[in-house]
C-alpha positions in Angstrom: 29.2 -4.2 -9.2 32.4 -6.0 -7.8 31.5 -7.6 -4.0 27.6 -7.1 -4.8 27.0 -10.9 -4.3 28.9 -11.3 -1.5 27.8 -8.3 0.2 23.9 -9.3 -0.8 24.6 -13.1 0.5 25.7 -11.5 3.9 23.0 -9.1 4.4 20.4 -11.7 3.0 21.2 -14.1 6.4 22.1 -11.3 9.0 18.5 -10.3 9.7 16.9 -9.9 12.7 13.0 -10.3 12.4 10.5 -10.5 15.0 8.5 -12.6 12.6 8.5 -16.6 12.3 11.2 -17.9 10.8 9.6 -18.6 7.4 8.9 -15.2 6.9 11.1 -14.0 3.6 13.9 -11.7 3.6 12.0 -8.1 3.0 14.9 -6.3 1.4 17.3 -7.8 -0.4 20.7 -5.6 -1.5 20.8 -5.7 -5.2 23.6 -3.5 -6.6 25.8 -0.9 -5.0 26.1 2.7 -7.2 29.8 4.1 -6.3 30.1 8.1 -5.9 33.9 8.0 -6.5 35.6 10.9 -4.3 32.5 11.9 -1.7 33.9 13.1 1.6 31.8 13.5 4.5 27.9 13.0 5.5 25.3 12.4 2.5 22.0 13.8 3.0 18.7 13.9 1.3 17.9 12.6 -2.1 15.4 13.3 -4.9 14.2 11.5 -7.9 13.6 12.4 -11.9 10.8 9.8 -12.9 11.4 10.6 -16.7 15.0 10.3 -17.0 15.5 7.8 -14.1 18.3 9.8 -12.4 18.7 10.2 -8.5 20.0 13.0 -6.9 22.2 12.8 -3.9 23.1 15.8 -1.8 26.4 15.8 -0.6 26.7 17.8 2.4 30.1 16.9 3.8 31.6 17.2 0.4 29.5 20.9 -1.0 28.3 18.9 -3.8 25.2 17.1 -5.6 25.5 13.7 -7.2 23.5 12.5 -10.3 23.0 8.8 -10.9 21.7 7.2 -13.4 19.0 4.1 -12.2 19.4 2.8 -15.7 22.9 1.8 -15.9 23.5 1.9 -12.0 26.7 4.4 -12.2 27.3 7.6 -11.2 26.3 10.5 -14.2 27.9 13.6 -12.9 28.2 15.6 -9.9 27.2 19.6 -9.3 30.2 21.3 -7.4 31.0 24.3 -5.3 27.3 24.1 -3.1 27.9 25.2 0.4 26.5 21.9 2.5 23.6 20.9 0.4 20.9 19.5 2.5 17.3 19.3 0.7 16.3 18.0 -2.7 12.9 18.7 -5.0 12.9 17.6 -8.8 10.1 19.7 -10.4 9.0 17.9 -13.1 6.2 20.5 -15.0 9.8 23.3 -15.3 12.2 19.9 -15.6 14.3 22.3 -12.8 16.0 20.6 -9.6 16.5 22.9 -6.6 19.1 22.3 -4.1 18.6 24.0 -0.5 22.0 24.8 0.6 22.3 24.7 4.5 25.5 26.7 4.3 24.4 30.3 2.8 20.6 29.8 3.0 20.6 29.7 -0.3 18.6 27.8 -2.8 20.3 26.7 -5.9 18.3 25.8 -9.4 19.6 23.8 -12.1 17.8 22.8 -15.5 17.5 19.3 -16.2 18.9 17.9 -18.9 22.3 19.8 -19.1 22.0 20.9 -15.5 22.8 24.6 -16.1 22.8 27.0 -13.4 19.5 28.8 -13.2 20.1 31.2 -10.6 19.1 30.7 -6.6 16.9 32.2 -4.1 18.1 33.6 -1.3 16.5 32.4 2.3 18.7 34.1 4.9 20.0 30.9 6.8 19.6 27.3 6.7 17.8 26.0 4.4 17.4 22.3 5.2 13.9 20.1 3.4 12.3 20.7 0.3 8.7 19.6 -0.7 6.5 19.6 -4.3 3.0 21.1 -3.5 1.5 19.6 -6.1 -2.1 21.0 -5.2 -0.9 24.2 -5.7 2.1 24.2 -8.2 4.8 25.6 -5.3 7.9 24.9 -4.2 8.7 24.8 -0.1 11.7 24.8 1.9 12.1 24.9 5.5 14.5 26.8 7.0 16.0 29.5 9.4 15.1 29.8 13.2 11.4 28.6 12.3 10.1 29.0 8.8 8.7 27.6 5.4 9.4 29.8 2.1 7.2 29.6 -0.6 8.6 29.1 -4.2 6.5 30.1 -7.1 7.9 27.9 -9.4 7.1 30.0 -12.4 9.0 33.1 -11.3 11.2 31.1 -9.5 11.0 33.7 -6.1 9.8 33.9 -3.1 6.1 34.6 -2.6 5.4 33.5 1.1 6.4 32.3 4.5 4.5 30.6 6.9 6.2 31.0 10.7 7.1 28.3 12.9 8.1 28.0 16.7 11.5 26.3 15.5 13.5 25.2 12.4 11.5 22.8 10.5 13.1 19.0 10.0 10.9 17.0 7.8 7.5 18.3 6.7 5.4 16.8 4.7 1.5 17.6 3.3 -1.2 15.3 4.2 -3.7 12.9 1.7 -5.2 16.2 1.1 -2.6 18.8 -0.1 -4.8 21.5 3.0 -2.6 20.9 6.0 1.2 20.5 6.2 2.5 18.2 8.9 6.5 19.7 10.3 8.6 18.4 12.8 10.0 20.9 14.8 12.1 19.2 17.0 14.0 22.7 19.0 10.5 23.5 19.6 9.2 19.9 20.5 6.7 19.8 18.4 4.9 18.3 15.5 3.6 21.6 14.0 0.0 21.4 12.0 -0.4 23.9 9.1 -3.2 25.1 7.7 -1.9 25.8 4.0 -5.2 28.0 2.9 -4.6 30.6 6.0 -0.8 30.1 5.7 -0.7 29.9 9.3 -0.1 27.0 12.1 -3.2 26.3 13.8 -2.1 23.5 16.0 0.3 20.6 16.8 0.2 16.8 18.0 0.6 15.7 21.1 4.2 13.1 21.5 4.7 13.2 25.4 8.3 12.2 26.7 9.4 11.7 22.8 11.7 14.3 22.0 14.3 14.6 18.3 11.7 14.3 16.1 13.2 14.8 12.5 11.7 12.1 10.1 8.1 12.3 8.4 6.2 10.3 5.8 2.3 10.4 5.3 0.6 7.0 4.7 -2.1 8.5 2.5 -4.2 5.1 2.3 -3.9 4.4 5.9 -4.8 8.7 6.3 -1.8 8.8 8.9 1.2 10.8 9.5 4.7 8.8 10.5 6.7 9.8 13.4 10.5 9.1 14.2 11.9 10.3 17.1 15.3 9.7 18.3 15.0 10.0 22.0 13.6 7.7 22.7 13.9 5.9 19.1 10.0 4.7 18.2 7.8 5.0 15.2 4.7 7.1 16.5 1.8 7.0 14.1 -1.3 9.6 14.1 -4.6 10.1 12.3 -4.2 12.5 9.8 -7.9 13.8 10.2 -8.3 12.9 14.3 -4.6 14.0 15.3 -4.6 11.0 17.9 -1.9 9.1 18.5 -2.8 5.6 16.5 0.6 3.0 17.6 3.8 4.0 19.1 6.6 0.9 18.3 10.3 0.7 19.3 12.1 1.7 16.1 16.5 1.2 15.2 18.6 4.9 16.3 19.7 7.8 14.7 16.9 7.5 12.1 16.7 10.1 9.9 14.1 9.1 6.9 10.8 6.8 7.1 9.0 5.9 4.0 5.8 3.7 3.0 5.6 1.2 1.2 1.9 1.4 -0.4 2.1 -1.5 -2.6 3.3 -4.0 0.5 1.5 -2.0 3.2 5.9 -1.6 4.8 7.1 0.7 6.7 11.2 1.5 6.0 13.1 3.4 8.7 16.4 4.8 7.7 19.1 4.4 11.0 22.9 6.0 11.6 23.3 2.6 14.0 23.5 1.2 10.5 19.8 -0.4 10.0 17.0 -0.4 8.5 14.1 -1.1 10.3 11.1 -2.3 8.0 7.6 -2.6 9.8 4.3 -4.2 8.5 1.3 -2.1 8.8 -1.3 -3.4 11.0 -5.1 -1.8 11.8 -3.9 -0.4 14.7 0.1 -1.3 14.9 3.2 -1.7 13.1 5.2 -5.5 13.4 8.8 -5.4 12.6 9.3 -8.0 10.2 13.0 -7.3 9.5 16.2 -5.9 10.6 18.8 -5.1 7.7 21.9 -4.4 8.5 23.8 -1.6 6.4 26.8 1.0 7.3 27.4 3.4 10.2 26.0 6.3 9.1 23.8 5.4 6.8 20.3 7.3 8.1 19.3 9.0 4.7 17.5 7.3 1.7 14.4 7.3 -0.4 11.9 4.5 -1.8 10.7 5.4 -5.1 7.8 3.7 -6.2 8.7 4.0 -10.0 11.4 1.7 -9.3 10.3 -0.7 -7.0 13.8 0.3 -4.6 14.5 1.6 -1.3 18.0 3.6 -2.3 20.3 4.5 0.6 23.2 6.5 1.1 26.5 5.1 2.7 29.2 7.5 3.5 32.6 7.0 2.4 35.1 4.7 4.8 39.2 4.0 4.7 39.5 1.8 1.9 35.6 2.4 0.6 34.5 4.7 -1.4 30.5 6.4 -0.8 28.1 4.8 -2.6 24.7 4.7 -3.2 22.8 0.8 -1.7 20.1 -0.5 -3.8 17.5 -2.6 -2.0 14.8 -4.9 -3.7 11.8 -5.3 -1.6 10.5 -9.0 -1.6 8.2 -10.6 -2.1 
C-alpha cells in the first residue's frame, strides 16, 4: 500500500534495543490495511483461520470490521453495535461472538455471510471473550465480577463464575483446568478452578496494579501478566503460582502475545511502542522496541500467518488502519 515502503524503512532504523548492534530488527512493518472512516478507539481482534479473516472491534465506531488477510483489504463492516470490545470466532459452529460494553450483550454472526444470529444478554459491560476448547464452551467476562459460560450449541448462557471485580484479560492454562483472570479493580490475579466453577486462589504481585494484558506460554508453563503501574511484565509459573521473572516494559499496555517458534514475547503499548522480549530460562531480555503510533495498544499475533497485527486509530489526515508486522529472522 502507499507509504508502506517509506514507513517500513523508517521503522526499520528507529529501533532501540538492549541487544548487540548486530541483532536483526525483530519486527518489520510489512503493510497497512486501511479501515476507512473509523472513529475512536480500536479494541480487540479475532481470527478465522479457514477464510483468513481478521475481525477488529471498533469500540469508538460501534462496529466490527472484517479484513481479508489474503488481499489485505477491508472486506466489510458490521454496524450498529454498542461499544464492541471482545471478539471470538468459534470454528465448530462457524460463529463470530461480539461482546458489547454498551448494552452488556453478546451478538452472534454466522460466518460466511455474517447474518445476525441473535444476542445473549449478560447485563453489563461485556468484555473479553475466550474459547474453551476443552469443553466446547464460550467464556465472556462481564459486569462487576463474573465470567459467563455459554453453550455454542444452544447459544445460551449456562453458568456464571463469580469474581471480586470486573474481569479484564483472562486465559486458560495449558491443561484447560484453570483460568487466570486479571481483576484490576480488586488488585487481583484470580485463579479459577474450572471443574468447580469458582475462584480458588490468587497470584501475588505486591506493589503492581492495573493488570490488563495476559498470555499463557504453554511451552514454558508460565502465565504472563503486564501491569501498567508500574509498567512491568511479570511471569508466574502456571503450576506453582510463583513469580519467575519481572522486567520493565512500555507504558499503557493492552495486549501481550507469545511467539513460541522464536521464543519471543510481544507487548503492544499505547505510548506508541511494541516491546519485544526474548525468553530466557528465568528471565526476559528486551531485544527491540518498535515504534507504532500513540494509542495503538491492541493487537493479535496469528501463528497461522506468522504476523503481528496492530490496531492504529485514526488521526487528522490519516484513517484508521491495521499495521502488519512480520517477525524476523
